[in-house]
MMTF fields as JSON, N, C-alpha, C and O atoms, coordinates in Angstrom:
{
  "mmtfVersion": "1.0.0",
  "mmtfProducer": "UNKNOWN",
  "numBonds": 519,
  "numAtoms": 520,
  "numGroups": 130,
  "numChains": 1,
  "numModels": 1,
  "chainsPerModel": [1],
  "groupsPerChain": [130],
  "chainIdList": ["A"],
  "bondAtomList": [4, 2, 8, 6, 12, 10, 16, 14, 20, 18, 24, 22, 28, 26, 32, 30, 36, 34, 40, 38, 44, 42, 48, 46, 52, 50, 56, 54, 60, 58, 64, 62, 68, 66, 72, 70, 76, 74, 80, 78, 84, 82, 88, 86, 92, 90, 96, 94, 100, 98, 104, 102, 108, 106, 112, 110, 116, 114, 120, 118, 124, 122, 128, 126, 132, 130, 136, 134, 140, 138, 144, 142, 148, 146, 152, 150, 156, 154, 160, 158, 164, 162, 168, 166, 172, 170, 176, 174, 180, 178, 184, 182, 188, 186, 192, 190, 196, 194, 200, 198, 204, 202, 208, 206, 212, 210, 216, 214, 220, 218, 224, 222, 228, 226, 232, 230, 236, 234, 240, 238, 244, 242, 248, 246, 252, 250, 256, 254, 260, 258, 264, 262, 268, 266, 272, 270, 276, 274, 280, 278, 284, 282, 288, 286, 292, 290, 296, 294, 300, 298, 304, 302, 308, 306, 312, 310, 316, 314, 320, 318, 324, 322, 328, 326, 332, 330, 336, 334, 340, 338, 344, 342, 348, 346, 352, 350, 356, 354, 360, 358, 364, 362, 368, 366, 372, 370, 376, 374, 380, 378, 384, 382, 388, 386, 392, 390, 396, 394, 400, 398, 404, 402, 408, 406, 412, 410, 416, 414, 420, 418, 424, 422, 428, 426, 432, 430, 436, 434, 440, 438, 444, 442, 448, 446, 452, 450, 456, 454, 460, 458, 464, 462, 468, 466, 472, 470, 476, 474, 480, 478, 484, 482, 488, 486, 492, 490, 496, 494, 500, 498, 504, 502, 508, 506, 512, 510, 516, 514],
  "bondOrderList": [1, 1, 1, 1, 1, 1, 1, 1, 1, 1, 1, 1, 1, 1, 1, 1, 1, 1, 1, 1, 1, 1, 1, 1, 1, 1, 1, 1, 1, 1, 1, 1, 1, 1, 1, 1, 1, 1, 1, 1, 1, 1, 1, 1, 1, 1, 1, 1, 1, 1, 1, 1, 1, 1, 1, 1, 1, 1, 1, 1, 1, 1, 1, 1, 1, 1, 1, 1, 1, 1, 1, 1, 1, 1, 1, 1, 1, 1, 1, 1, 1, 1, 1, 1, 1, 1, 1, 1, 1, 1, 1, 1, 1, 1, 1, 1, 1, 1, 1, 1, 1, 1, 1, 1, 1, 1, 1, 1, 1, 1, 1, 1, 1, 1, 1, 1, 1, 1, 1, 1, 1, 1, 1, 1, 1, 1, 1, 1, 1],
  "groupList": [{"groupName": "MET", "atomNameList": ["N", "CA", "C", "O"], "elementList": ["N", "C", "C", "O"], "formalChargeList": [0, 0, 0, 0], "bondAtomList": [1, 0, 2, 1, 3, 2], "bondOrderList": [1, 1, 2], "singleLetterCode": "M", "chemCompType": "L-PEPTIDE LINKING"}, {"groupName": "ARG", "atomNameList": ["N", "CA", "C", "O"], "elementList": ["N", "C", "C", "O"], "formalChargeList": [0, 0, 0, 0], "bondAtomList": [1, 0, 2, 1, 3, 2], "bondOrderList": [1, 1, 2], "singleLetterCode": "R", "chemCompType": "L-PEPTIDE LINKING"}, {"groupName": "ASN", "atomNameList": ["N", "CA", "C", "O"], "elementList": ["N", "C", "C", "O"], "formalChargeList": [0, 0, 0, 0], "bondAtomList": [1, 0, 2, 1, 3, 2], "bondOrderList": [1, 1, 2], "singleLetterCode": "N", "chemCompType": "L-PEPTIDE LINKING"}, {"groupName": "ILE", "atomNameList": ["N", "CA", "C", "O"], "elementList": ["N", "C", "C", "O"], "formalChargeList": [0, 0, 0, 0], "bondAtomList": [1, 0, 2, 1, 3, 2], "bondOrderList": [1, 1, 2], "singleLetterCode": "I", "chemCompType": "L-PEPTIDE LINKING"}, {"groupName": "LEU", "atomNameList": ["N", "CA", "C", "O"], "elementList": ["N", "C", "C", "O"], "formalChargeList": [0, 0, 0, 0], "bondAtomList": [1, 0, 2, 1, 3, 2], "bondOrderList": [1, 1, 2], "singleLetterCode": "L", "chemCompType": "L-PEPTIDE LINKING"}, {"groupName": "GLY", "atomNameList": ["N", "CA", "C", "O"], "elementList": ["N", "C", "C", "O"], "formalChargeList": [0, 0, 0, 0], "bondAtomList": [1, 0, 2, 1, 3, 2], "bondOrderList": [1, 1, 2], "singleLetterCode": "G", "chemCompType": "PEPTIDE LINKING"}, {"groupName": "ALA", "atomNameList": ["N", "CA", "C", "O"], "elementList": ["N", "C", "C", "O"], "formalChargeList": [0, 0, 0, 0], "bondAtomList": [1, 0, 2, 1, 3, 2], "bondOrderList": [1, 1, 2], "singleLetterCode": "A", "chemCompType": "L-PEPTIDE LINKING"}, {"groupName": "THR", "atomNameList": ["N", "CA", "C", "O"], "elementList": ["N", "C", "C", "O"], "formalChargeList": [0, 0, 0, 0], "bondAtomList": [1, 0, 2, 1, 3, 2], "bondOrderList": [1, 1, 2], "singleLetterCode": "T", "chemCompType": "L-PEPTIDE LINKING"}, {"groupName": "CYS", "atomNameList": ["N", "CA", "C", "O"], "elementList": ["N", "C", "C", "O"], "formalChargeList": [0, 0, 0, 0], "bondAtomList": [1, 0, 2, 1, 3, 2], "bondOrderList": [1, 1, 2], "singleLetterCode": "C", "chemCompType": "L-PEPTIDE LINKING"}, {"groupName": "GLN", "atomNameList": ["N", "CA", "C", "O"], "elementList": ["N", "C", "C", "O"], "formalChargeList": [0, 0, 0, 0], "bondAtomList": [1, 0, 2, 1, 3, 2], "bondOrderList": [1, 1, 2], "singleLetterCode": "Q", "chemCompType": "L-PEPTIDE LINKING"}, {"groupName": "SER", "atomNameList": ["N", "CA", "C", "O"], "elementList": ["N", "C", "C", "O"], "formalChargeList": [0, 0, 0, 0], "bondAtomList": [1, 0, 2, 1, 3, 2], "bondOrderList": [1, 1, 2], "singleLetterCode": "S", "chemCompType": "L-PEPTIDE LINKING"}, {"groupName": "PRO", "atomNameList": ["N", "CA", "C", "O"], "elementList": ["N", "C", "C", "O"], "formalChargeList": [0, 0, 0, 0], "bondAtomList": [1, 0, 2, 1, 3, 2], "bondOrderList": [1, 1, 2], "singleLetterCode": "P", "chemCompType": "L-PEPTIDE LINKING"}, {"groupName": "ASP", "atomNameList": ["N", "CA", "C", "O"], "elementList": ["N", "C", "C", "O"], "formalChargeList": [0, 0, 0, 0], "bondAtomList": [1, 0, 2, 1, 3, 2], "bondOrderList": [1, 1, 2], "singleLetterCode": "D", "chemCompType": "L-PEPTIDE LINKING"}, {"groupName": "VAL", "atomNameList": ["N", "CA", "C", "O"], "elementList": ["N", "C", "C", "O"], "formalChargeList": [0, 0, 0, 0], "bondAtomList": [1, 0, 2, 1, 3, 2], "bondOrderList": [1, 1, 2], "singleLetterCode": "V", "chemCompType": "L-PEPTIDE LINKING"}, {"groupName": "LYS", "atomNameList": ["N", "CA", "C", "O"], "elementList": ["N", "C", "C", "O"], "formalChargeList": [0, 0, 0, 0], "bondAtomList": [1, 0, 2, 1, 3, 2], "bondOrderList": [1, 1, 2], "singleLetterCode": "K", "chemCompType": "L-PEPTIDE LINKING"}, {"groupName": "GLU", "atomNameList": ["N", "CA", "C", "O"], "elementList": ["N", "C", "C", "O"], "formalChargeList": [0, 0, 0, 0], "bondAtomList": [1, 0, 2, 1, 3, 2], "bondOrderList": [1, 1, 2], "singleLetterCode": "E", "chemCompType": "L-PEPTIDE LINKING"}, {"groupName": "TYR", "atomNameList": ["N", "CA", "C", "O"], "elementList": ["N", "C", "C", "O"], "formalChargeList": [0, 0, 0, 0], "bondAtomList": [1, 0, 2, 1, 3, 2], "bondOrderList": [1, 1, 2], "singleLetterCode": "Y", "chemCompType": "L-PEPTIDE LINKING"}, {"groupName": "PHE", "atomNameList": ["N", "CA", "C", "O"], "elementList": ["N", "C", "C", "O"], "formalChargeList": [0, 0, 0, 0], "bondAtomList": [1, 0, 2, 1, 3, 2], "bondOrderList": [1, 1, 2], "singleLetterCode": "F", "chemCompType": "L-PEPTIDE LINKING"}, {"groupName": "HIS", "atomNameList": ["N", "CA", "C", "O"], "elementList": ["N", "C", "C", "O"], "formalChargeList": [0, 0, 0, 0], "bondAtomList": [1, 0, 2, 1, 3, 2], "bondOrderList": [1, 1, 2], "singleLetterCode": "H", "chemCompType": "L-PEPTIDE LINKING"}, {"groupName": "TRP", "atomNameList": ["N", "CA", "C", "O"], "elementList": ["N", "C", "C", "O"], "formalChargeList": [0, 0, 0, 0], "bondAtomList": [1, 0, 2, 1, 3, 2], "bondOrderList": [1, 1, 2], "singleLetterCode": "W", "chemCompType": "L-PEPTIDE LINKING"}],
  "groupTypeList": [0, 1, 2, 1, 2, 3, 4, 1, 5, 4, 6, 3, 4, 3, 6, 4, 6, 5, 4, 7, 5, 8, 1, 5, 9, 10, 5, 11, 10, 11, 12, 5, 7, 5, 7, 11, 7, 10, 12, 13, 4, 10, 5, 14, 13, 7, 13, 7, 3, 9, 15, 16, 15, 17, 18, 11, 12, 1, 4, 7, 13, 14, 6, 5, 7, 7, 13, 10, 19, 3, 2, 1, 12, 11, 13, 17, 18, 7, 13, 13, 10, 12, 7, 5, 4, 17, 9, 10, 7, 0, 4, 6, 13, 5, 9, 0, 17, 10, 18, 7, 17, 12, 2, 11, 5, 7, 17, 11, 16, 16, 8, 15, 14, 12, 5, 5, 11, 5, 5, 15, 5, 0, 10, 5, 13, 3, 7, 13, 13, 11],
  "groupIdList": [1, 2, 3, 4, 5, 6, 7, 8, 9, 10, 11, 12, 13, 14, 15, 16, 17, 18, 19, 20, 21, 22, 23, 24, 25, 26, 27, 28, 29, 30, 31, 32, 33, 34, 35, 36, 37, 38, 39, 40, 41, 42, 43, 44, 45, 46, 47, 48, 49, 50, 51, 52, 53, 54, 55, 56, 57, 58, 59, 60, 61, 62, 63, 64, 65, 66, 67, 68, 69, 70, 71, 72, 73, 74, 75, 76, 77, 78, 79, 80, 81, 82, 83, 84, 85, 86, 87, 88, 89, 90, 91, 92, 93, 94, 95, 96, 97, 98, 99, 100, 101, 102, 103, 104, 105, 106, 107, 108, 109, 110, 111, 112, 113, 114, 115, 116, 117, 118, 119, 120, 121, 122, 123, 124, 125, 126, 127, 128, 129, 130],
  "secStructList": [7, 2, 2, 2, 2, 2, 2, 2, 2, 2, 2, 2, 2, 2, 2, 2, 2, 2, 2, 2, 2, 2, 2, 2, 2, 2, 7, 7, 7, 1, 1, 1, 1, 1, 7, 7, 6, 6, 1, 3, 3, 7, 1, 3, 3, 3, 3, 3, 3, 3, 6, 6, 3, 3, 3, 1, 1, 3, 3, 3, 3, 3, 6, 6, 3, 3, 3, 3, 3, 3, 3, 7, 1, 1, 1, 7, 5, 7, 7, 3, 3, 6, 6, 1, 1, 7, 5, 7, 7, 7, 5, 7, 6, 6, 7, 3, 3, 3, 3, 3, 3, 7, 1, 7, 3, 3, 3, 3, 3, 3, 3, 3, 3, 3, 3, 3, 6, 6, 6, 3, 3, 3, 3, 3, 3, 3, 3, 3, 3, 7],
  "xCoordList": [32.003, 32.414, 31.64, 31.159, 31.524, 30.84, 29.372, 28.83, 28.72, 27.314, 27.111, 26.108, 28.056, 27.973, 28.034, 27.281, 28.91, 29.019, 27.747, 27.294, 27.181, 25.93, 24.82, 24.05, 24.73, 23.71, 23.879, 22.892, 25.12, 25.377, 24.929, 24.297, 25.264, 24.859, 23.354, 22.817, 22.669, 21.205, 20.62, 19.656, 21.19, 20.709, 20.847, 19.956, 21.949, 22.163, 21.154, 20.578, 20.931, 19.96, 18.549, 17.813, 18.169, 16.837, 16.694, 15.657, 17.72, 17.683, 17.566, 16.781, 18.326, 18.261, 16.917, 16.376, 16.368, 15.048, 13.982, 13.073, 14.092, 13.142, 13.226, 12.2, 14.431, 14.608, 14.066, 13.351, 14.386, 13.905, 12.418, 11.751, 11.879, 10.445, 9.671, 8.612, 10.172, 9.487, 9.415, 8.36, 10.499, 10.506, 9.612, 8.919, 9.62, 8.799, 7.313, 6.542, 6.893, 5.484, 5.037, 3.836, 5.964, 5.573, 4.995, 4.272, 5.291, 4.774, 5.588, 6.491, 5.268, 6.006, 5.709, 4.654, 6.629, 6.413, 6.528, 7.347, 5.715, 5.763, 7.035, 7.437, 7.681, 8.855, 10.117, 11.142, 10.062, 11.24, 11.558, 12.632, 10.655, 10.94, 10.419, 10.643, 9.732, 9.158, 7.741, 7.133, 7.195, 5.835, 4.888, 4.977, 3.985, 3.081, 2.211, 1.883, 1.834, 0.988, -0.422, -1.216, -0.762, -2.094, -2.247, -3.366, -1.162, -1.246, -2.012, -1.892, -2.796, -3.537, -2.625, -2.121, -2.418, -1.544, -2.384, -3.564, -1.773, -2.489, -1.504, -0.288, -2.064, -1.218, -0.859, -1.72, 0.427, 0.92, 1.652, 2.536, 1.283, 1.844, 2.356, 1.716, 3.509, 4.095, 4.1, 4.472, 3.682, 3.769, 4.823, 4.746, 5.786, 6.845, 6.474, 6.027, 6.664, 6.477, 7.86, 8.674, 8.123, 9.457, 9.369, 8.617, 10.152, 10.205, 8.818, 8.456, 8.039, 6.704, 5.762, 4.911, 5.92, 5.051, 4.842, 5.655, 3.73, 3.482, 3.975, 3.633, 4.777, 5.331, 4.934, 5.406, 4.104, 3.38, 2.179, 1.724, 1.671, 0.529, -0.804, -1.86, -0.763, -1.971, -1.685, -0.698, -2.57, -2.438, -3.778, -4.824, -3.751, -4.934, -4.607, -3.633, -5.452, -5.213, -6.475, -7.578, -6.305, -7.443, -7.982, -7.239, -9.288, -9.899, -9.15, -8.775, -8.933, -8.196, -6.722, -5.994, -6.277, -4.869, -4.594, -5.399, -3.441, -2.993, -1.99, -0.977, -2.277, -1.361, -0.682, -1.346, 0.649, 1.432, 2.158, 2.794, 2.058, 2.773, 3.942, 3.748, 5.151, 6.322, 6.939, 7.165, 7.202, 7.747, 9.264, 9.951, 9.78, 11.227, 11.704, 12.882, 10.798, 11.168, 11.621, 11.17, 12.506, 12.958, 11.953, 12.276, 10.751, 9.687, 8.474, 8.36, 7.578, 6.365, 5.377, 5.26, 4.665, 3.58, 2.441, 2.629, 1.25, 0.102, -0.471, -0.141, -1.331, -2.079, -3.537, -3.925, -4.35, -5.733, -6.663, -6.473, -7.662, -8.663, -9.563, -9.968, -9.877, -10.82, -12.186, -12.907, -12.546, -13.877, -13.912, -14.97, -12.776, -12.732, -12.559, -12.69, -12.269, -12.108, -10.891, -10.94, -9.809, -8.597, -7.869, -8.03, -7.065, -6.267, -5.095, -5.278, -3.895, -2.707, -2.457, -3.038, -1.586, -1.031, 0.09, 0.354, 0.75, 1.915, 3.006, 3.384, 3.511, 4.545, 5.911, 6.148, 6.8, 8.19, 8.934, 8.415, 10.145, 10.942, 11.076, 11.407, 10.813, 10.913, 9.636, 9.528, 8.667, 7.422, 6.478, 6.54, 5.595, 4.702, 3.269, 3.01, 2.34, 0.908, 0.339, 0.709, -0.566, -1.149, -2.665, -3.25, -3.283, -4.738, -5.05, -4.466, -5.991, -6.43, -7.715, -8.683, -7.704, -8.841, -9.669, -9.3, -10.803, -11.636, -12.692, -13.113, -13.124, -14.226, -13.787, -12.961, -14.343, -14.025, -14.459, -15.414, -13.746, -14.074, -12.838, -11.754, -13.016, -11.922, -11.731, -12.678, -10.49, -10.207, -9.093, -7.914, -9.468, -8.458, -7.977, -8.718, -6.723, -6.132, -5.126, -4.773, -4.67, -3.748, -2.972, -3.283, -1.963, -1.228, -1.86, -2.019, -2.223, -2.866, -2.01, -2.54, -0.703, 0.19, 0.47, 0.616, 0.543, 1.066, 0.106, 0.49, -1.115, -2.098, -3.484, -3.662, -4.46, -5.847, -6.756, -6.336, -8.019, -8.967, -9.152, -8.921, -9.577, -9.839, -8.597, -8.637, -7.49, -6.276, -5.412, -4.533, -5.638, -4.846, -3.471, -3.371, -2.424, -1.07, -0.649, -0.812, -0.103, 0.406, -0.773, -1.387, -1.091, -2.273, -2.077, -1.114, -2.998, -2.933, -4.296, -5.261, -4.369, -5.625, -5.343, -4.446, -6.139, -6.114, -7.431, -8.511, -7.335, -8.512, -8.521, -7.545, -9.644, -9.768, -10.77, -11.899, -10.322, -11.185, -11.456, -10.673, -12.589, -12.911, -11.871, -12.016],
  "yCoordList": [-55.234, -53.918, -53.527, -52.4, -54.464, -54.191, -53.87, -52.947, -54.625, -54.384, -53.011, -52.346, -52.593, -51.29, -50.173, -49.203, -50.301, -49.302, -49.268, -48.197, -50.428, -50.474, -49.782, -49.011, -50.048, -49.418, -47.899, -47.165, -47.427, -45.978, -45.367, -44.311, -46.045, -45.558, -45.486, -44.517, -46.52, -46.515, -45.401, -44.748, -45.184, -44.12, -42.754, -41.912, -42.541, -41.272, -41.123, -40.048, -42.168, -42.113, -41.843, -41.06, -42.477, -42.258, -40.815, -40.188, -40.296, -38.903, -37.945, -36.999, -38.169, -37.3, -37.407, -36.4, -38.606, -38.781, -38.027, -37.442, -38.038, -37.301, -35.812, -35.134, -35.29, -33.854, -33.439, -32.441, -34.177, -33.801, -34.021, -33.295, -35.005, -35.242, -34.088, -33.726, -33.507, -32.375, -31.202, -30.584, -30.889, -29.765, -30.034, -29.133, -31.252, -31.591, -31.456, -31.192, -31.626, -31.525, -30.092, -29.826, -29.171, -27.8, -27.077, -26.095, -27.532, -26.873, -25.648, -25.264, -25.03, -23.847, -22.689, -22.648, -21.755, -20.621, -19.325, -19.219, -18.335, -17.074, -16.296, -15.492, -16.519, -15.731, -16.565, -16.044, -17.857, -18.706, -19.169, -19.727, -18.957, -19.334, -20.714, -21.182, -21.381, -22.678, -22.578, -23.601, -21.361, -21.179, -21.615, -21.093, -22.556, -23.022, -21.897, -20.961, -21.993, -20.974, -21.039, -20.133, -22.093, -22.181, -21.241, -21.044, -20.662, -19.693, -18.467, -18.065, -17.881, -16.68, -15.488, -15.272, -14.716, -13.554, -12.289, -12.301, -11.195, -9.923, -8.781, -8.976, -7.577, -6.397, -6.219, -5.961, -6.358, -6.242, -7.534, -7.974, -8.127, -9.401, -9.239, -8.581, -9.836, -9.732, -11.083, -12.101, -11.069, -12.229, -11.891, -10.843, -12.756, -12.537, -13.216, -14.363, -12.501, -13.069, -13.417, -12.533, -14.708, -15.144, -16.5, -17.38, -16.647, -17.895, -18.294, -19.47, -17.291, -17.511, -18.169, -18.975, -17.817, -18.322, -17.243, -16.331, -17.364, -16.522, -17.295, -18.465, -16.643, -17.292, -16.531, -15.407, -17.054, -18.308, -18.108, -16.982, -19.199, -19.088, -19.203, -18.989, -19.537, -19.603, -18.941, -19.246, -18.03, -17.318, -17.273, -17.215, -17.298, -17.027, -15.804, -15.788, -14.776, -13.515, -13.07, -13.502, -12.204, -11.61, -10.448, -9.793, -10.202, -9.055, -7.793, -7.635, -6.899, -5.665, -5.762, -4.774, -6.95, -7.157, -6.633, -6.813, -5.981, -5.534, -6.535, -6.818, -7.07, -7.997, -7.227, -6.581, -7.304, -6.657, -7.727, -8.615, -7.633, -8.525, -7.747, -6.647, -8.293, -7.635, -8.558, -9.744, -7.977, -8.757, -8.84, -7.819, -10.052, -10.308, -10.98, -11.315, -11.177, -11.756, -10.642, -9.503, -10.97, -9.965, -9.731, -9.061, -10.27, -10.068, -9.456, -9.504, -8.886, -8.269, -9.34, -10.399, -9.041, -9.889, -8.992, -7.795, -9.584, -8.873, -9.687, -10.858, -9.037, -9.695, -9.326, -8.166, -10.334, -10.078, -11.008, -12.224, -10.432, -11.205, -11.948, -11.386, -13.2, -13.97, -13.294, -13.433, -12.562, -11.961, -10.482, -9.858, -9.911, -8.498, -7.562, -6.348, -8.094, -7.273, -6.351, -5.213, -6.831, -6.023, -6.427, -7.538, -5.496, -5.763, -4.788, -3.571, -5.343, -4.5, -4.108, -4.672, -3.133, -2.865, -3.88, -4.704, -3.832, -4.687, -4.269, -3.099, -5.23, -4.945, -5.33, -6.49, -4.36, -4.63, -5.146, -5.103, -5.629, -6.128, -5.037, -3.893, -5.41, -4.47, -3.699, -3.071, -3.732, -3.001, -3.812, -5.04, -3.079, -3.695, -3.259, -2.15, -4.156, -3.874, -4.329, -5.39, -3.526, -3.873, -3.795, -3.001, -4.643, -4.613, -4.958, -5.881, -4.199, -4.475, -5.3, -4.919, -6.429, -7.342, -7.05, -7.441, -6.352, -5.929, -6.954, -7.001, -7.773, -8.695, -10.148, -10.508, -10.99, -12.418, -13.044, -12.593, -14.077, -14.792, -15.441, -15.38, -16.059, -16.692, -15.934, -15.741, -15.503, -14.631, -15.2, -14.94, -15.973, -16.5, -15.389, -14.457, -15.507, -14.521, -15.209, -16.37, -14.476, -15.046, -13.945, -12.762, -14.338, -13.43, -13.548, -14.655, -12.418, -12.428, -13.088, -13.762, -12.904, -13.45, -14.937, -15.669, -15.378, -16.717, -17.625, -18.716, -17.195, -18.004, -17.676, -17.078, -18.071, -17.795, -18.047, -18.614, -17.623, -17.83, -19.316, -20.175, -19.586, -20.967, -21.764, -22.994, -21.083, -21.785, -22.26, -23.098, -21.746, -22.147, -21.479, -20.263, -22.268, -21.729, -20.928, -21.362, -19.746, -18.874, -18.25, -17.303, -18.791, -18.35, -18.534, -19.159, -17.985, -18.104, -17.862, -17.561, -17.998, -17.801, -17.109, -17.496, -16.071, -15.419, -15.775, -15.53, -16.345, -16.628, -15.627, -15.5, -14.916, -13.884, -14.351, -14.733, -14.308, -14.702, -13.479, -12.53, -13.506, -12.34, -12.069, -11.128],
  "zCoordList": [21.962, 21.5, 20.238, 20.122, 19.297, 18.036, 18.282, 17.673, 19.17, 19.486, 20.123, 19.867, 20.943, 21.593, 20.545, 20.633, 19.57, 18.5, 17.653, 17.248, 17.391, 16.625, 17.405, 16.832, 18.705, 19.54, 19.592, 19.534, 19.702, 19.685, 18.368, 18.343, 17.269, 15.938, 15.8, 15.264, 16.286, 16.234, 17.095, 16.695, 18.259, 19.147, 18.479, 18.589, 17.797, 17.09, 15.954, 15.785, 15.182, 14.086, 14.595, 13.993, 15.688, 16.256, 16.735, 16.516, 17.379, 17.845, 16.673, 16.729, 15.619, 14.441, 13.75, 13.294, 13.664, 13.042, 13.824, 13.236, 15.14, 15.97, 15.752, 15.703, 15.621, 15.394, 14.054, 13.963, 13.003, 11.679, 11.554, 10.817, 12.255, 12.221, 12.817, 12.304, 13.879, 14.492, 13.534, 13.395, 12.882, 11.953, 10.76, 10.286, 10.275, 9.123, 9.403, 8.481, 10.635, 10.964, 11.188, 11.238, 11.322, 11.634, 10.435, 10.605, 9.229, 8.031, 7.687, 8.43, 6.554, 6.146, 7.078, 7.711, 7.163, 8.041, 7.266, 6.353, 7.618, 6.912, 7.155, 6.313, 8.291, 8.621, 8.791, 9.231, 8.448, 8.54, 9.944, 10.171, 10.906, 12.288, 12.64, 13.757, 11.724, 12.013, 12.552, 12.867, 12.665, 13.119, 12.008, 10.897, 12.274, 11.22, 10.695, 11.424, 9.411, 8.821, 9.365, 9.112, 10.111, 10.686, 11.887, 12.36, 12.39, 13.476, 12.991, 11.834, 13.885, 13.54, 13.76, 14.862, 12.704, 12.753, 12.814, 12.462, 13.265, 13.317, 13.135, 13.118, 12.998, 12.814, 11.358, 10.517, 11.067, 9.692, 9.341, 10.076, 8.231, 7.793, 6.371, 5.55, 6.073, 4.733, 4.039, 4.623, 2.789, 1.913, 0.862, 0.222, 0.685, -0.297, -1.606, -1.621, -2.692, -4.024, -4.54, -4.803, -4.683, -5.088, -5.776, -5.359, -6.838, -7.608, -8.101, -8.083, -8.546, -9.097, -8.098, -8.473, -6.809, -5.753, -4.707, -4.562, -3.974, -2.811, -1.584, -1.409, -0.737, 0.457, 1.706, 1.875, 2.59, 2.441, 1.529, 1.325, 0.984, 0.08, 0.818, 0.223, 2.103, 2.932, 4.273, 4.942, 4.644, 5.918, 6.62, 5.973, 7.939, 8.737, 9.585, 10.337, 9.443, 10.144, 10.858, 10.522, 11.845, 12.535, 11.707, 10.976, 11.831, 11.163, 11.572, 12.734, 10.617, 10.861, 10.508, 10.596, 10.109, 9.752, 8.345, 7.432, 8.188, 6.878, 6.346, 6.986, 5.168, 4.5, 3.372, 2.562, 3.329, 2.273, 1.482, 2.05, 0.167, -0.728, -1.31, -1.827, -1.237, -1.805, -2.86, -2.622, -4.027, -5.137, -5.03, -5.054, -4.911, -4.879, -6.166, -6.29, -7.119, -8.417, -9.368, -9.25, -10.304, -11.27, -12.402, -13.383, -12.276, -13.266, -12.57, -11.345, -13.353, -12.812, -12.362, -12.978, -11.267, -10.777, -10.317, -10.103, -10.165, -9.603, -8.452, -8.266, -7.692, -6.613, -6.852, -6.711, -7.22, -7.606, -6.836, -6.83, -6.191, -5.465, -6.444, -7.461, -6.148, -6.972, -7.028, -8.015, -5.969, -5.868, -6.227, -6.154, -6.611, -6.965, -5.78, -5.937, -4.604, -3.4, -3.493, -3.026, -4.09, -4.235, -5.515, -6.022, -6.021, -7.218, -7.248, -7.208, -7.318, -7.408, -8.853, -9.78, -9.022, -10.339, -10.559, -9.683, -11.711, -11.941, -10.968, -10.913, -10.199, -9.203, -9.755, -10.092, -9.844, -10.237, -9.01, -7.895, -9.224, -8.11, -7.051, -7.361, -5.79, -4.679, -4.387, -3.334, -5.295, -5.056, -4.176, -4.128, -3.475, -2.504, -2.749, -3.215, -2.426, -2.448, -1.113, -0.61, -0.529, 0.766, 0.722, -0.014, 1.532, 1.7, 3.148, 3.716, 3.751, 5.109, 5.048, 4.389, 5.741, 5.77, 7.013, 8.121, 6.822, 7.945, 8.331, 9.487, 7.381, 7.631, 7.553, 6.714, 8.434, 8.379, 7.052, 6.419, 6.651, 5.419, 4.84, 5.419, 3.697, 2.973, 1.67, 0.909, 1.416, 0.29, -0.585, -0.345, -1.597, -2.517, -3.452, -3.764, -3.889, -4.796, -5.716, -5.511, -6.732, -7.708, -8.417, -8.27, -9.186, -10.075, -11.454, -11.967, -12.062, -13.382, -14.455, -15.338, -14.39, -15.422, -15.239, -16.217, -13.995, -13.731, -12.971, -12.549, -12.796, -12.085, -12.573, -13.634, -11.792, -12.151, -10.972, -9.964, -11.097, -10.009, -9.715, -10.566, -8.482, -8.1, -7.75, -7.743, -7.458, -7.054, -8.197, -7.998, -9.382, -10.552, -10.529, -10.364, -10.692, -10.797, -9.585, -8.445, -9.85, -8.79, -8.061, -8.554, -6.874, -6.139, -4.638, -4.194, -3.876, -2.427, -1.819, -2.523, -0.485, 0.228, 1.56, 2.309, 1.831, 3.137, 3.839, 3.301, 5.026, 5.832, 6.979, 7.718, 7.115, 8.139, 9.193, 8.882, 10.448, 11.568, 12.439, 12.446, 13.186, 14.044, 15.103, 15.884]
}
């Protein structure tokens, strides 16, 4: 009887470990659905600014996609391209900035107040594919 209970307990632990392992491998998702950020997105995509971070901080999108950043923090933030391609004004809570990525490439960006070029602090990267 005791061995049977131990085996049942182990079976439950193994099943739970398998479930949590699957979710852990999926990576962060832009919309909370468990879809990895490595998926190529298109159309209109939203990045949330919250807790001094961009969520998600890495996106891969198709050329022609419009990315919108919306500030959910109670402090001002900006969205500035490392290369000067785009730059928002100071965004108050609830304000949004959008940019359409027409050409393939890698486009790092940051918040002027809380990050810097080259991935310093509050920063992110948009990768655009054809």
